[in-house]
N, C-alpha and C positions, 0 to 999 in steps of 0.2 A: 433492543437498542435503548440507549440512555433516554430517560424521560424525567428523571429527577434533577432539579436544578440546584446549582451550588449556592450556598449562603456566603461563602467567602472564596478567596483565591485558592484555598486548599481543601475546601469541601466540595469535591467534584465527583461526577460519575463518568464512566467511560464504557465504550463497547468496541470490540475489535471484530472485524470480518476478514476471513482469509479464503482465498480461492485456490483449490488444488487440482492437479491433473490426476487422471485415473490411468494407470499403465498396466500392461500385460507383463508379468515378471519374466516370461520366457522370451518374447520378441523384443521387449522393452518399448514397443510401440504404444501409442495411446489406445485406450479401449473404451468403446461406447457403452459403458456399464452403469450409467447413472440411475436408470429406473430400478434396477435390481438393488442398488445401494440405498436408494431412497425408500424402497418398500420396507427394508429392515431398519434403516437409519431413523426414519421418522417415528417408529415405535420406541426407539431407545433415546433419541435426541430431540424429538419434537420439532419445534420451529427453529432449532439451532442448526439444522441442515436443510439446504435447498438446492435446487437445480441451478445450473448456469447456462450460458448461451449454447455451449456444445455438450453433447452427450458424454464426452470424455472429461468433463469438468464437474466439480462439486464445490459448493460454497458452504462455509460454516460461520457461525457467529456466536460470540459470547452473549450471556444475558447481561443485564445492567450490573456493572461492577462498581463498588465504592473504593476500590484500591487496585493498584497495578498487580499486587500479589494475588488478589482474587482473580483478576483477569488471566494471569499466568496459569493458575490452577485450572481454570476452565479450558484454556487452549490445550493444555496437556491432556486433560480428561477427554476432550472432544477428539483430538488427534488419535488418542488411544482407542476410543470407541470406533472411530471411523476406520482405523487400521484393522480392527477385528472383523468389522463388517465387510471390508474390502477383501480380506483374506478368505472369508467364507465364500465369496463369489469368485475367487481365483485371480484377484487383481491386487494392485498396490496403489498407495497414494503418494504423490510427489508435490512438494512445495517449491515451485520455481516459476519464474516469470514466463518462460517459454520452454517447450520441449526441445531437446537437442536436435532431433531429426525428423519427427513426424510432420506430415504436411497438412496444412489447413484444408486443402481441397478434398482430402480423404475423410474428413470428419462430418458427422451428422449433427444437424441442428436439433436442439432439444424441442420436443413437441409442446410448445407453450405459445399462446397468442402473442405474448410480449416479445418473444424472440423472433417470431415470424414478422412482426411489425418492424422490428429493428432491421431485418434483412430487406424488407420492402422499401424502407426509407433510405437505406444506405448501400444496398446491393453488395458488391464485392468487398466494400470496406468493412461491412459487418461480418462477412464470411471469414475474413482474415483475423478476426479477433480471438485467436487461439492463444490467449495470454491470461496471466493470473497476477492479481495484485493483492495488497493488504490495505484495508480502509480502517480508520480509527475515528470514533466519535468522542469528543470531549464536551461535556455540558457547559453551556454559557447561557444563563437565563436572559440577560439583557440583549435585545436584538441589535441595538446600535453598537454595543460592545463586541458582538459577534462579527459585525462588519469591520469595525476598527481593527480587531485582532487579525482578521483575514488579510486586510491590507498590509499589516506589519509582518505577519508570519510568512507571506509569500517569499520574502527575501531568503528564508531558511529552507525552502523546499528543495533546492539543489543539494544542500548539505545532507538532508534526510535521504535523498535518492542515492547519493554517494555511498551511504552506509547500508543500503538495502538491495543493491544490484544483484540480480539472480537470473539474468536472461542474455547471456553472451552468444547463444547459438540460435539459428533460425533455419529450419528445414535442411539440416545437415551442414550448414555453413557457419564457420567462425566469422561473425559479423564485424569483428574489430571494435564492437561496442560492448559496454558492460550491461546496459539496459536496453535491449532491442524492443522490449515490451513498450517502453515509452514512445518509441517511434511509431509502432503499429497503432497504439491508442490515439495518438495525435492525428491520425488520418480522419478520425471522426470530427464533426463540427463541435464547437463549444467545449474544447479541451484545452489543456495547457495551464500556464500560470494565469490566475484570475485577474481581471481588470480591477482597477481601484474605484471604489464607490464612496460617496460623501457620507452616506448614512443608510440605515435600513430602508427608509422611504425611497432613496435613490435606487437601491438594489431592487426594491419591489416594483418600481416604475419600469425598470429594465425587464423584469419578468412579465409584467402586464403587457408591455408592448410586444414582447416576443410571442406571447400567446395570441394576442389580438391579430398579429400579422402572420400567423401560422408558421412561425419559425419552430415553435414547440407547441405541444398540446398540454404539457405539464412539466413542472420544474425539475424532475429527475433527469431530464434530458440536458440539463446544464451539467457538464461532466468535468469541470475544472479540477486541477490537482488539489485544490483546497476550496471548500464551498460551505455555505450555511446548509445544513441538512434540510432537504425538502420535507422531511417527516418528523424530525425531532428537534428539540431546542438545543442543538449541538453545532459545533464546528466540525466538519468532516475532512480529515486528511486523506487524500487519495493518491499521493505522489509515489508511494513506495511500491516496488516489486514485492511480491510475497516473499518473506524471508524463509530460507530453507530450515534453519535451526530455530527452535522455540526461543532460546536465549537471545538470538539476534533480533527476532521480532519484538521481544519485550524491551530490549535496550533501545531500539528505535522509538518505541512507544513511550519509553521513559523520557526521552529528549522532548517529545511533543508535549507531554504533561508539564515538564519543567518550563518549557518556553511559554506555554499558556499562563502558568502561575506567575512567572517572572513579569510578563507583559501586563497581566492583570494588576500586579503590585505597582508597576510603573504608572499604569492608568490611574490608580487611586491617588498617586502622588503627582498627578497632572504632568506626567512624562510619557514619552512614547519612543519606540524605535522609528528611525527615519524611514519614510516611504521612498523607495527608489523606482527608477523607470522600469516598467514592465519589460521593455526590450532588453535591458541589461540583465535582468533576472533570468530571462529566457536564454541569454548567452551562457549564463552559469549552468542552467539546466542542461544545455547541450554538452557542456564540458563534463558535467556529472555523468550523463548517460554514456558518453564516449569513453572517458578515462576512469570513472569512479574516483576514489581518493588518491590514485596514482598520478593525477594530473594537477593542474593549477586552476583555482577559481579566482574570479575577480573580487577583490576587496573593494566594494563600491564606495566605502567611506574614505579609503586612502587612495583610490584611483590607481590601483596597481594589481598585478597578478601575485597570488600567494599560493604556496603549496596547499592543496586541499586538506591534507592531514593537519597542517598548522591551523587552518581556519576552523576545523572541527575541534581541535584542542581549545581554541579561543571560545568557541561556542560552549564547550563544557565549563569553562571558567565563567562565562557570562551568566549561566544558570546555577552556578554552584551554591549561591546563597539561599536557594529555595529547595534544594535537593533533600536536605535532612528534614525540613518541615513536611515535605511530601512523603518521606519514608521510602525513597526510591534509590538511595545511594548504591545499594548492592546491584540493583537492576541496571542503573545507568553506567556503572563501572565496567560492564561487559563491552561497552564501546571501545575501550582500550584493547580488548581481545580482538575485536573486529579490525581495528587499525593495525594491529601487529600481525594477524594471521590471514586477513583478507575477508572479503564477502563471499557469498555463494558463487558469484560470477568468477571471482579469482580462483576459487578452489576447483570449479568446473574446468576452467582453462588449464589449470595445472594438471589435473587428471588427464585431460585430452593430450597435453604435451607429453605426458609420461607414457601413455598407452596408445595414442592414435586411434582410440576406439570410443565412439560416442555411446555405445551401449554401456561401457564402463562408467561413463559420466552419469547415465541414468541410474546405475547401481549405487553410485555415490549419493545421488539425490534421494533414493529410496531409504538408504541407511540414515542419512543426516536428518531427513524429515522426522524420523522417530527418535533422534538422539535426545535423551532425557525424558522420553515418553514411555518407552517399554524396555 
């Protein structure tokens, strides 16, 4: 994960983490094959591959990357390696926020003290966490700047969720939502849109009181959609479903980088994005997880509803003046493809409408997870 701090708004480092499902290609059900995959995967990928909560999940991470292009190369390489390892053990990997029909009650918890502790603390809420997301770290050396940008960037979390939705199904049901993963995750405490803090010291006071009063024993149990990383000098975006296609993931990450660079530039000019009420941002988050970009979001500056697609176009315009300096125009341009062709959630729903077969949806996900990889 990123540990090198930027010297300017454009001298940044990043790290990306993705969680995948492990599926049986015959039944298309989830498969508890993590230990077999880890035994081979750690020889080939080292600490870039780890276990997750359930034995049917696997997590990968890039190394410290100095550009988005480097991060994309690593995501492609790791997905490729993981695919070869999974095939060796007769399974496949899937990048999607939820599995279309497998049931959480049927899955086995990974044999790690950390996960047993999560179950003891949260009981059935932890057992239901059969979900996969994408986390991204962007280095920001100044602690107060980290908090300042978290306050401002919260506004854009629903926009990012709109573009990454990949979890419309849950235990064989069309939920009517584009990101059911978001609903499941918010069953845990200390999740959702982060509160506003005055400074790093204000944030640290919150952490200290939470530890002292036994709310948490360490700060990784703060699980907001956007948070200062407890381990690295980074801001960690946690809002997104894992994106099925690599190009989708990289496009969403490009927007995050551009937003950080833009707001850092504004900060140096004694400007900032307005801080809006947490409750209204949460309203937008619900609209995002419910409708994706096919619905309307609240334009909190103009006090009215706007088509989500239009607001995302406005977001692209807002960051356009930093895109070339960041050398990410090619990557961020894929957002237009997402807007025209839909997210993974849209494509899953379309496949189900065409076939009436959730196994066919899994087949789609298997293929798209490796699009551009093999």
